[in-house]
C-alpha positions in Angstrom: 12.8 -16.2 -47.5 16.1 -14.6 -46.8 18.6 -16.7 -48.7 22.1 -16.0 -49.9 24.3 -17.3 -52.7 25.8 -20.0 -50.5 22.4 -21.5 -49.8 22.1 -20.3 -46.2 18.6 -19.2 -45.0 18.3 -16.5 -42.4 15.6 -17.2 -39.9 17.1 -15.5 -36.8 16.7 -11.7 -36.6 18.9 -9.7 -34.2 17.4 -6.3 -33.5 19.5 -3.6 -31.8 17.1 -1.3 -29.9 19.7 1.3 -28.9 23.4 2.1 -29.1 23.5 3.3 -25.5 24.7 1.2 -22.5 25.1 1.8 -18.8 28.4 -0.2 -18.6 31.7 0.6 -20.2 33.2 -2.9 -20.7 36.8 -2.7 -21.7 36.4 -5.1 -24.6 33.4 -3.2 -26.0 33.5 0.6 -25.3 35.9 3.3 -24.4 35.4 4.8 -20.9 34.2 8.1 -22.4 33.9 10.1 -25.7 31.7 7.7 -27.7 29.3 9.6 -29.9 25.7 8.3 -29.5 23.2 8.2 -32.3 20.9 11.2 -32.4 17.3 10.4 -31.5 15.8 11.2 -34.9 18.2 8.6 -36.4 16.9 5.8 -34.2 14.0 3.7 -35.3 10.7 4.4 -33.5 8.8 1.7 -31.7 6.3 1.5 -34.6 9.1 1.3 -37.2 10.8 -1.6 -35.2 7.6 -3.5 -34.9 6.8 -3.0 -38.6 10.2 -4.3 -39.7 9.9 -7.3 -37.4 6.4 -8.0 -38.8 7.7 -7.9 -42.4 10.6 -10.2 -41.4 8.2 -12.7 -39.7 5.2 -12.7 -42.0 7.0 -12.1 -45.4 10.6 -13.3 -45.0 10.4 -16.5 -42.9 12.0 -15.2 -39.7 11.1 -17.5 -36.8 13.3 -16.1 -34.0 13.9 -12.5 -32.8 16.6 -11.5 -30.4 16.5 -7.9 -28.9 19.9 -6.5 -28.3 21.7 -3.1 -27.9 23.8 -1.4 -26.6 21.7 -2.3 -23.6 18.1 -3.0 -24.7 16.7 -2.5 -21.2 17.4 1.2 -21.7 14.8 1.3 -24.4 11.7 3.0 -22.8 9.2 1.1 -25.1 10.8 -2.3 -24.8 7.9 -4.1 -23.0 5.4 -2.7 -25.5 7.6 -3.8 -28.5 7.8 -7.3 -27.1 4.0 -7.4 -26.5 3.2 -6.3 -30.0 5.6 -8.8 -31.5 4.2 -11.6 -29.4 0.8 -10.9 -31.2 2.3 -11.6 -34.6 1.1 -14.6 -36.7 3.1 -16.7 -36.8 4.5 -15.8 -33.4 8.3 -15.7 -33.3 10.4 -17.0 -30.5 11.7 -14.0 -28.6 14.8 -13.5 -26.5 16.8 -10.6 -25.1 20.6 -10.1 -24.6 21.3 -7.9 -21.7 23.9 -6.9 -19.1 21.3 -7.7 -16.4 21.2 -4.2 -14.9 17.6 -3.3 -14.6 16.4 -6.9 -15.2 15.3 -7.3 -11.5 12.5 -4.7 -12.1 11.6 -5.7 -15.6 11.8 -9.5 -15.8 8.3 -10.2 -14.7 6.8 -7.6 -17.1 8.9 -8.9 -20.0 7.7 -12.4 -19.4 4.1 -11.3 -19.2 4.5 -9.4 -22.5 5.7 -12.6 -24.2 9.5 -12.7 -24.0 10.6 -16.3 -23.9 14.1 -16.2 -22.4 17.2 -14.0 -21.7 21.0 -14.1 -22.2 22.8 -12.1 -19.5 26.4 -11.0 -19.8 28.5 -11.7 -16.7 32.3 -12.2 -16.9 33.3 -12.7 -13.3 32.1 -13.8 -9.8 34.4 -11.2 -8.1 33.0 -7.7 -7.6 36.4 -6.0 -7.9 37.1 -7.7 -11.2 33.6 -6.8 -12.5 34.4 -3.1 -11.6 37.7 -3.3 -13.5 36.1 -4.9 -16.5 33.0 -2.7 -16.8 34.2 0.5 -15.1 31.0 0.4 -13.0 30.2 -1.0 -9.5 27.1 -2.9 -10.5 27.9 -6.6 -9.9 25.2 -7.2 -7.3 22.6 -5.7 -9.7 23.5 -8.3 -12.4 23.2 -11.2 -9.9 19.8 -9.9 -8.8 18.7 -9.6 -12.4 19.7 -13.2 -13.1 17.7 -14.4 -10.1 14.7 -12.3 -11.2 14.9 -13.8 -14.7 14.9 -17.3 -13.3 12.0 -16.6 -11.0 10.0 -15.1 -13.8 10.4 -18.2 -16.0 12.6 -16.6 -18.7 14.3 -20.0 -19.2 16.7 -21.3 -20.0 18.6 -18.3 -18.5 21.9 -18.2 -20.4 25.0 -16.5 -19.1 27.5 -15.1 -21.6 31.1 -14.8 -20.4 34.3 -13.3 -22.0 37.6 -14.2 -20.5 40.3 -11.6 -20.5 44.0 -12.2 -19.9 45.2 -11.1 -16.5 41.7 -10.2 -15.3 39.4 -13.2 -15.1 41.1 -15.9 -17.2 41.4 -18.1 -14.0 37.7 -18.1 -13.3 36.3 -20.6 -15.9 35.9 -23.6 -13.5 34.4 -21.4 -10.7 31.9 -19.8 -13.1 30.8 -23.2 -14.4 30.4 -24.6 -10.8 28.3 -21.5 -10.0 26.2 -21.8 -13.1 25.4 -25.5 -12.4 24.5 -24.7 -8.9 22.1 -21.9 -10.0 20.7 -23.8 -13.0 22.0 -21.3 -15.5 23.5 -22.3 -18.9 27.0 -20.8 -19.2 28.5 -19.9 -22.5 32.0 -18.7 -22.9 32.6 -16.4 -25.9 36.1 -15.8 -27.4 36.9 -12.1 -27.2 36.1 -10.5 -30.6 37.0 -7.1 -32.1 34.0 -5.2 -30.7 35.8 -2.3 -29.1 35.4 1.1 -30.6 38.9 2.1 -29.7 40.3 -0.9 -31.8 42.4 -2.3 -28.9 41.6 -6.0 -29.8 44.6 -8.2 -30.6 44.6 -11.8 -31.7 47.8 -12.6 -29.8 47.2 -13.4 -26.2 43.4 -13.9 -26.4 41.9 -16.7 -24.4 40.9 -19.3 -27.0 38.2 -22.0 -27.0 41.0 -24.5 -26.4 42.3 -22.6 -23.4 38.8 -22.5 -21.9 38.1 -26.2 -22.3 41.5 -27.1 -20.9 40.8 -25.0 -17.8 37.3 -26.5 -17.4 38.6 -30.1 -17.6 40.7 -29.5 -14.6 37.5 -29.9 -12.5 34.8 -31.3 -14.8 34.3 -34.1 -17.2 33.0 -32.7 -20.6 31.3 -34.8 -23.3 30.7 -33.2 -26.7 27.0 -32.8 -27.5 27.8 -33.1 -31.2 27.0 -31.2 -34.4 23.5 -32.8 -34.8 22.3 -31.2 -31.6 24.1 -27.9 -32.4 22.4 -27.2 -35.7 23.0 -23.5 -36.7 23.7 -22.4 -33.0 26.9 -20.5 -32.6 27.9 -22.4 -29.4 29.5 -25.8 -29.3 28.1 -27.4 -26.2 29.4 -30.0 -23.8 27.6 -32.2 -21.3 28.9 -31.5 -17.8 29.7 -34.5 -15.6 27.2 -36.7 -17.4 24.4 -34.1 -17.4 21.9 -32.6 -17.3 23.8 -29.4 -17.4 25.6 -28.1 -20.4 28.3 -25.5 -21.1 28.9 -23.8 -24.4 31.8 -22.2 -26.1 31.4 -19.7 -29.0 34.7 -19.8 -30.8 34.1 -17.0 -33.3 37.8 -16.4 -33.9 39.4 -19.9 -33.8 36.5 -22.1 -34.9 34.2 -19.9 -37.1 30.7 -21.2 -37.7 29.9 -19.0 -40.7 28.9 -21.9 -42.9 25.8 -22.6 -40.7 24.9 -18.9 -40.0 21.2 -18.2 -40.1 21.2 -14.6 -38.9 20.2 -11.3 -40.2 20.7 -8.1 -38.3 18.9 -4.8 -37.9 20.8 -1.9 -36.4 19.4 0.7 -34.0 19.2 3.2 -36.9 17.5 0.9 -39.4 20.3 -0.7 -41.4 20.4 -4.3 -42.4 23.7 -6.0 -41.7 24.4 -9.5 -43.1 27.1 -10.1 -40.4 28.2 -8.6 -37.2 31.5 -7.7 -38.8 30.2 -6.6 -42.2 31.6 -3.4 -43.6 28.5 -2.6 -45.7 24.9 -1.9 -44.7 21.6 -1.6 -46.5 19.2 1.2 -45.5 15.6 0.2 -44.5 14.9 3.3 -42.5 14.8 5.5 -45.6 12.3 3.1 -47.2 10.1 3.2 -44.1 10.1 7.0 -43.9 9.4 7.3 -47.6 6.2 5.3 -47.1 7.4 2.3 -49.1 5.0 -0.7 -49.0 5.9 -3.9 -47.1 6.6 -5.6 -50.4 9.4 -3.1 -51.3 10.9 -3.3 -47.8 11.0 -7.1 -48.2 12.6 -6.8 -51.6 15.4 -4.6 -50.3 16.0 -6.9 -47.4 16.1 -10.0 -49.7 18.6 -8.3 -52.0 20.8 -7.3 -49.0 20.9 -10.9 -47.7 21.6 -12.3 -51.2 24.9 -10.6 -51.1 26.1 -12.0 -47.8 29.7 -13.0 -47.8 31.0 -16.6 -47.2 32.5 -15.7 -43.8 33.1 -13.0 -41.2 36.9 -12.8 -42.0 37.8 -13.2 -38.3 39.9 -16.3 -39.2 42.0 -14.1 -41.4 45.1 -12.8 -39.5 44.8 -9.6 -41.6 41.3 -8.9 -40.5 40.4 -5.2 -40.2 37.8 -4.1 -37.6 34.7 -2.3 -39.0 34.7 1.4 -38.3 31.1 1.5 -37.0 30.7 1.1 -33.2 29.4 -2.3 -32.3 27.0 -0.8 -29.7 24.6 0.2 -32.5 24.8 -3.1 -34.2 24.0 -5.6 -31.5 25.5 -8.9 -30.5 
């Protein structure tokens, strides 16, 4: 069991498979000049599977989310999913992706054992997509979403970040589109994920702003804390159901008290929080041929020291120096 001093138990493992990405979203990466991890520093496929096995069989993890960077850029992704699906007990497995490449991989991922996907899409307008991501790949993302739905990677969730002056007027249109296509839309408050440290609290689009915009067109009824559990998204029933919309208010309504996550970076470090400033090295233990019991002990010790909160609700919050692309969302 991965328990901390506040009594929280981590059962949800986020695994970053690569720090690389084929988009350059303005709120996540600079347009150029980011230093990628050297290949020897990255965990191998075998090392990733071994750590997931330890987490599932020895530490009580029940859910695994593959992230990046962009996880579809990992050549061995399908094989990793297939090997993890064979674990006993079998974890629930999902993938967070920008959707580029999902059209050609969705069916194979489903066959390998992936349960569902989260796809990032911030706008319905191709020109705004290009401005936000610095790439002209809007159609590829829409095609990837359709392929995921067709493959049965359900529920297909769409993650959206609203940015002032770019797509902050699109919330109602995005929800109408998601309802029409049977996707579950989740708005995420912009967080300090950018390597160039351009994030500012002032002027960000808050959960309150998002809900106010949505209510100009839809009737929203809160689903309630009982249904939410430890999920990061507060959800609302749209126009009486069955569709729902979620809002992840990491900055204005932190959910740290119910957090059940542990994170593994692309280079084999345990992070207790997305915004933690400290890491615990598991790669060194792996490569020194430490037994599973020792790896589990190191992991437990790391999670025992998890802090009460992320610090995002503190106006003096300082962004971590490590690029978020290697940590995963």
